PyMOL commands that place a pseudoatom at each C-alpha (Angstrom):
pseudoatom trace, name=CA, resn=MET, resi=1, chain=A, elem=C, hetatm=0, pos=[-15.321, 15.879, 24.513]
pseudoatom trace, name=CA, resn=ARG, resi=2, chain=A, elem=C, hetatm=0, pos=[-14.313, 20.290, 23.861]
pseudoatom trace, name=CA, resn=GLU, resi=3, chain=A, elem=C, hetatm=0, pos=[-10.831, 19.746, 24.138]
pseudoatom trace, name=CA, resn=ALA, resi=4, chain=A, elem=C, hetatm=0, pos=[-10.247, 16.110, 21.765]
pseudoatom trace, name=CA, resn=GLU, resi=5, chain=A, elem=C, hetatm=0, pos=[-11.371, 17.922, 19.315]
pseudoatom trace, name=CA, resn=SER, resi=6, chain=A, elem=C, hetatm=0, pos=[-9.735, 21.573, 19.773]
pseudoatom trace, name=CA, resn=ARG, resi=7, chain=A, elem=C, hetatm=0, pos=[-6.405, 18.637, 20.043]
pseudoatom trace, name=CA, resn=TYR, resi=8, chain=A, elem=C, hetatm=0, pos=[-7.316, 17.640, 17.280]
pseudoatom trace, name=CA, resn=ALA, resi=9, chain=A, elem=C, hetatm=0, pos=[-7.871, 20.379, 15.182]
pseudoatom trace, name=CA, resn=ARG, resi=10, chain=A, elem=C, hetatm=0, pos=[-3.782, 21.663, 16.279]
pseudoatom trace, name=CA, resn=ILE, resi=11, chain=A, elem=C, hetatm=0, pos=[-2.617, 18.195, 15.352]
pseudoatom trace, name=CA, resn=CYS, resi=12, chain=A, elem=C, hetatm=0, pos=[-4.102, 18.682, 11.833]
pseudoatom trace, name=CA, resn=ARG, resi=13, chain=A, elem=C, hetatm=0, pos=[-2.870, 22.177, 11.478]
pseudoatom trace, name=CA, resn=ASP, resi=14, chain=A, elem=C, hetatm=0, pos=[0.869, 20.666, 12.620]
pseudoatom trace, name=CA, resn=PRO, resi=15, chain=A, elem=C, hetatm=0, pos=[3.260, 20.280, 9.356]
pseudoatom trace, name=CA, resn=GLU, resi=16, chain=A, elem=C, hetatm=0, pos=[4.399, 16.864, 11.161]
pseudoatom trace, name=CA, resn=PHE, resi=17, chain=A, elem=C, hetatm=0, pos=[0.759, 15.929, 10.551]
pseudoatom trace, name=CA, resn=ALA, resi=18, chain=A, elem=C, hetatm=0, pos=[0.075, 17.264, 6.995]
pseudoatom trace, name=CA, resn=SER, resi=19, chain=A, elem=C, hetatm=0, pos=[3.802, 15.570, 6.493]
pseudoatom trace, name=CA, resn=LEU, resi=20, chain=A, elem=C, hetatm=0, pos=[2.809, 12.068, 7.863]
pseudoatom trace, name=CA, resn=ALA, resi=21, chain=A, elem=C, hetatm=0, pos=[-0.344, 12.141, 5.797]
pseudoatom trace, name=CA, resn=ARG, resi=22, chain=A, elem=C, hetatm=0, pos=[1.520, 13.226, 2.745]
pseudoatom trace, name=CA, resn=GLY, resi=23, chain=A, elem=C, hetatm=0, pos=[3.952, 10.156, 3.294]
pseudoatom trace, name=CA, resn=LYS, resi=24, chain=A, elem=C, hetatm=0, pos=[0.868, 7.696, 3.734]
pseudoatom trace, name=CA, resn=ALA, resi=25, chain=A, elem=C, hetatm=0, pos=[0.089, 9.222, 0.138]
pseudoatom trace, name=CA, resn=ALA, resi=26, chain=A, elem=C, hetatm=0, pos=[3.030, 9.022, -1.381]
pseudoatom trace, name=CA, resn=LEU, resi=27, chain=A, elem=C, hetatm=0, pos=[3.492, 5.012, -0.759]
pseudoatom trace, name=CA, resn=ILE, resi=28, chain=A, elem=C, hetatm=0, pos=[-0.463, 4.158, -0.630]
pseudoatom trace, name=CA, resn=VAL, resi=29, chain=A, elem=C, hetatm=0, pos=[-2.010, 5.536, -3.828]
pseudoatom trace, name=CA, resn=PRO, resi=30, chain=A, elem=C, hetatm=0, pos=[0.852, 4.308, -5.915]
pseudoatom trace, name=CA, resn=ALA, resi=31, chain=A, elem=C, hetatm=0, pos=[1.193, 0.781, -4.932]
pseudoatom trace, name=CA, resn=THR, resi=32, chain=A, elem=C, hetatm=0, pos=[-3.050, 0.661, -4.931]
pseudoatom trace, name=CA, resn=ALA, resi=33, chain=A, elem=C, hetatm=0, pos=[-2.292, 1.977, -9.028]
pseudoatom trace, name=CA, resn=PHE, resi=34, chain=A, elem=C, hetatm=0, pos=[0.128, -1.056, -9.041]
pseudoatom trace, name=CA, resn=PHE, resi=35, chain=A, elem=C, hetatm=0, pos=[-1.586, -3.788, -7.552]
pseudoatom trace, name=CA, resn=ILE, resi=36, chain=A, elem=C, hetatm=0, pos=[-4.775, -2.823, -9.514]
pseudoatom trace, name=CA, resn=PHE, resi=37, chain=A, elem=C, hetatm=0, pos=[-2.678, -2.840, -12.999]
pseudoatom trace, name=CA, resn=TYR, resi=38, chain=A, elem=C, hetatm=0, pos=[-0.864, -5.927, -12.857]
pseudoatom trace, name=CA, resn=TYR, resi=39, chain=A, elem=C, hetatm=0, pos=[-3.889, -7.949, -11.387]
pseudoatom trace, name=CA, resn=PHE, resi=40, chain=A, elem=C, hetatm=0, pos=[-6.044, -7.109, -14.091]
pseudoatom trace, name=CA, resn=ALA, resi=41, chain=A, elem=C, hetatm=0, pos=[-3.225, -7.423, -16.995]
pseudoatom trace, name=CA, resn=LEU, resi=42, chain=A, elem=C, hetatm=0, pos=[-3.296, -11.014, -16.295]
pseudoatom trace, name=CA, resn=PRO, resi=43, chain=A, elem=C, hetatm=0, pos=[-6.954, -11.092, -17.982]
pseudoatom trace, name=CA, resn=VAL, resi=44, chain=A, elem=C, hetatm=0, pos=[-5.844, -8.645, -20.126]
pseudoatom trace, name=CA, resn=ALA, resi=45, chain=A, elem=C, hetatm=0, pos=[-2.994, -9.905, -21.598]
pseudoatom trace, name=CA, resn=ALA, resi=46, chain=A, elem=C, hetatm=0, pos=[-4.770, -13.677, -21.809]
pseudoatom trace, name=CA, resn=GLY, resi=47, chain=A, elem=C, hetatm=0, pos=[-7.873, -11.528, -24.213]
pseudoatom trace, name=CA, resn=TRP, resi=48, chain=A, elem=C, hetatm=0, pos=[-5.653, -9.813, -26.325]
pseudoatom trace, name=CA, resn=PHE, resi=49, chain=A, elem=C, hetatm=0, pos=[-1.937, -12.110, -26.571]
pseudoatom trace, name=CA, resn=PRO, resi=50, chain=A, elem=C, hetatm=0, pos=[-3.373, -15.697, -26.117]
pseudoatom trace, name=CA, resn=GLU, resi=51, chain=A, elem=C, hetatm=0, pos=[-0.035, -17.294, -28.228]
pseudoatom trace, name=CA, resn=LEU, resi=52, chain=A, elem=C, hetatm=0, pos=[1.913, -15.495, -25.843]
pseudoatom trace, name=CA, resn=MET, resi=53, chain=A, elem=C, hetatm=0, pos=[0.213, -16.784, -22.777]
pseudoatom trace, name=CA, resn=GLN, resi=54, chain=A, elem=C, hetatm=0, pos=[0.108, -20.360, -23.617]
pseudoatom trace, name=CA, resn=ARG, resi=55, chain=A, elem=C, hetatm=0, pos=[3.693, -20.265, -24.773]
pseudoatom trace, name=CA, resn=GLU, resi=56, chain=A, elem=C, hetatm=0, pos=[4.779, -23.482, -22.231]
pseudoatom trace, name=CA, resn=VAL, resi=57, chain=A, elem=C, hetatm=0, pos=[7.994, -22.346, -20.230]
pseudoatom trace, name=CA, resn=TRP, resi=58, chain=A, elem=C, hetatm=0, pos=[8.530, -25.565, -18.791]
pseudoatom trace, name=CA, resn=GLY, resi=59, chain=A, elem=C, hetatm=0, pos=[7.073, -28.864, -19.717]
pseudoatom trace, name=CA, resn=ARG, resi=60, chain=A, elem=C, hetatm=0, pos=[2.973, -27.823, -19.720]
pseudoatom trace, name=CA, resn=VAL, resi=61, chain=A, elem=C, hetatm=0, pos=[3.567, -24.696, -17.066]
pseudoatom trace, name=CA, resn=ASN, resi=62, chain=A, elem=C, hetatm=0, pos=[2.986, -21.648, -19.733]
pseudoatom trace, name=CA, resn=VAL, resi=63, chain=A, elem=C, hetatm=0, pos=[3.122, -18.135, -19.253]
pseudoatom trace, name=CA, resn=ALA, resi=64, chain=A, elem=C, hetatm=0, pos=[0.339, -17.622, -17.793]
pseudoatom trace, name=CA, resn=TYR, resi=65, chain=A, elem=C, hetatm=0, pos=[0.276, -20.333, -14.830]
pseudoatom trace, name=CA, resn=LEU, resi=66, chain=A, elem=C, hetatm=0, pos=[3.720, -18.540, -14.081]
pseudoatom trace, name=CA, resn=PHE, resi=67, chain=A, elem=C, hetatm=0, pos=[1.566, -14.685, -14.266]
pseudoatom trace, name=CA, resn=ALA, resi=68, chain=A, elem=C, hetatm=0, pos=[-0.803, -15.499, -12.436]
pseudoatom trace, name=CA, resn=LEU, resi=69, chain=A, elem=C, hetatm=0, pos=[1.560, -17.229, -9.192]
pseudoatom trace, name=CA, resn=SER, resi=70, chain=A, elem=C, hetatm=0, pos=[3.364, -13.686, -9.718]
pseudoatom trace, name=CA, resn=GLN, resi=71, chain=A, elem=C, hetatm=0, pos=[0.526, -12.024, -8.247]
pseudoatom trace, name=CA, resn=PHE, resi=72, chain=A, elem=C, hetatm=0, pos=[1.389, -13.666, -5.424]
pseudoatom trace, name=CA, resn=PHE, resi=73, chain=A, elem=C, hetatm=0, pos=[4.576, -13.097, -4.554]
pseudoatom trace, name=CA, resn=MET, resi=74, chain=A, elem=C, hetatm=0, pos=[3.401, -9.115, -6.050]
pseudoatom trace, name=CA, resn=THR, resi=75, chain=A, elem=C, hetatm=0, pos=[0.695, -9.052, -3.151]
pseudoatom trace, name=CA, resn=TRP, resi=76, chain=A, elem=C, hetatm=0, pos=[3.034, -10.740, -0.512]
pseudoatom trace, name=CA, resn=GLY, resi=77, chain=A, elem=C, hetatm=0, pos=[6.047, -8.064, -1.749]
pseudoatom trace, name=CA, resn=LEU, resi=78, chain=A, elem=C, hetatm=0, pos=[2.714, -4.701, -1.068]
pseudoatom trace, name=CA, resn=ALA, resi=79, chain=A, elem=C, hetatm=0, pos=[2.035, -6.360, 2.194]
pseudoatom trace, name=CA, resn=PHE, resi=80, chain=A, elem=C, hetatm=0, pos=[5.452, -5.806, 3.521]
pseudoatom trace, name=CA, resn=LEU, resi=81, chain=A, elem=C, hetatm=0, pos=[6.681, -3.382, 2.500]
pseudoatom trace, name=CA, resn=TYR, resi=82, chain=A, elem=C, hetatm=0, pos=[2.810, -1.858, 3.548]
pseudoatom trace, name=CA, resn=VAL, resi=83, chain=A, elem=C, hetatm=0, pos=[3.752, -3.241, 7.160]
pseudoatom trace, name=CA, resn=TRP, resi=84, chain=A, elem=C, hetatm=0, pos=[7.164, -2.127, 6.589]
pseudoatom trace, name=CA, resn=ALA, resi=85, chain=A, elem=C, hetatm=0, pos=[6.210, 1.923, 5.887]
pseudoatom trace, name=CA, resn=ALA, resi=86, chain=A, elem=C, hetatm=0, pos=[2.948, 1.323, 9.199]
pseudoatom trace, name=CA, resn=ALA, resi=87, chain=A, elem=C, hetatm=0, pos=[5.850, 0.559, 11.708]
pseudoatom trace, name=CA, resn=GLY, resi=88, chain=A, elem=C, hetatm=0, pos=[7.589, 4.495, 10.652]
pseudoatom trace, name=CA, resn=TRP, resi=89, chain=A, elem=C, hetatm=0, pos=[4.421, 6.089, 10.241]
pseudoatom trace, name=CA, resn=ASP, resi=90, chain=A, elem=C, hetatm=0, pos=[3.393, 4.198, 13.512]
pseudoatom trace, name=CA, resn=ARG, resi=91, chain=A, elem=C, hetatm=0, pos=[6.628, 5.928, 15.255]
pseudoatom trace, name=CA, resn=ARG, resi=92, chain=A, elem=C, hetatm=0, pos=[6.031, 9.238, 14.143]
pseudoatom trace, name=CA, resn=GLU, resi=93, chain=A, elem=C, hetatm=0, pos=[2.222, 9.302, 15.330]
pseudoatom trace, name=CA, resn=HIS, resi=94, chain=A, elem=C, hetatm=0, pos=[3.158, 8.182, 18.262]
pseudoatom trace, name=CA, resn=ARG, resi=95, chain=A, elem=C, hetatm=0, pos=[5.720, 11.455, 18.338]
pseudoatom trace, name=CA, resn=LEU, resi=96, chain=A, elem=C, hetatm=0, pos=[3.014, 13.736, 17.154]
pseudoatom trace, name=CA, resn=LEU, resi=97, chain=A, elem=C, hetatm=0, pos=[0.461, 12.494, 19.699]
pseudoatom trace, name=CA, resn=ARG, resi=98, chain=A, elem=C, hetatm=0, pos=[3.027, 13.348, 22.341]
pseudoatom trace, name=CA, resn=LYS, resi=99, chain=A, elem=C, hetatm=0, pos=[3.928, 16.461, 21.410]
pseudoatom trace, name=CA, resn=PHE, resi=100, chain=A, elem=C, hetatm=0, pos=[0.268, 16.871, 22.111]
pseudoatom trace, name=CA, resn=GLY, resi=101, chain=A, elem=C, hetatm=0, pos=[0.211, 15.645, 24.967]
pseudoatom trace, name=CA, resn=ALA, resi=102, chain=A, elem=C, hetatm=0, pos=[-2.358, 13.225, 24.248]
pseudoatom trace, name=CA, resn=ASP, resi=103, chain=A, elem=C, hetatm=0, pos=[-2.941, 9.327, 23.998]
pseudoatom trace, name=CA, resn=SER, resi=104, chain=A, elem=C, hetatm=0, pos=[-3.166, 6.853, 21.005]
pseudoatom trace, name=CA, resn=LYS, resi=105, chain=A, elem=C, hetatm=0, pos=[-6.335, 5.356, 22.525]
pseudoatom trace, name=CA, resn=GLU, resi=106, chain=A, elem=C, hetatm=0, pos=[-7.900, 8.542, 22.873]
for i in range(1, 106): cmd.bond("trace and resi %d" % i, "trace and resi %d" % (i + 1))
show_as sticks, trace
zoom trace
């Protein structure tokens, strides 16, 4: 157990590990902020700009309905972006673990 703790401490001090952590934060923090902003924009817009949100675009479909529908596509887009980035993070993690003679299952 002591060796695993020591290996973990060495990995944490490695510049490649710090780069990996910064890379994750560079995507996760802005993506989360964007998601929260976009998600709450609908109720805020419906409350403050009801005339705009009630404007019919196609038949009885109004701006509010289209904005609500767009939230699904935005969420899927963010999810695909995260999965793509996470695959790269996983590759970097495995290289880092091999560098220190560790196994990703430890």
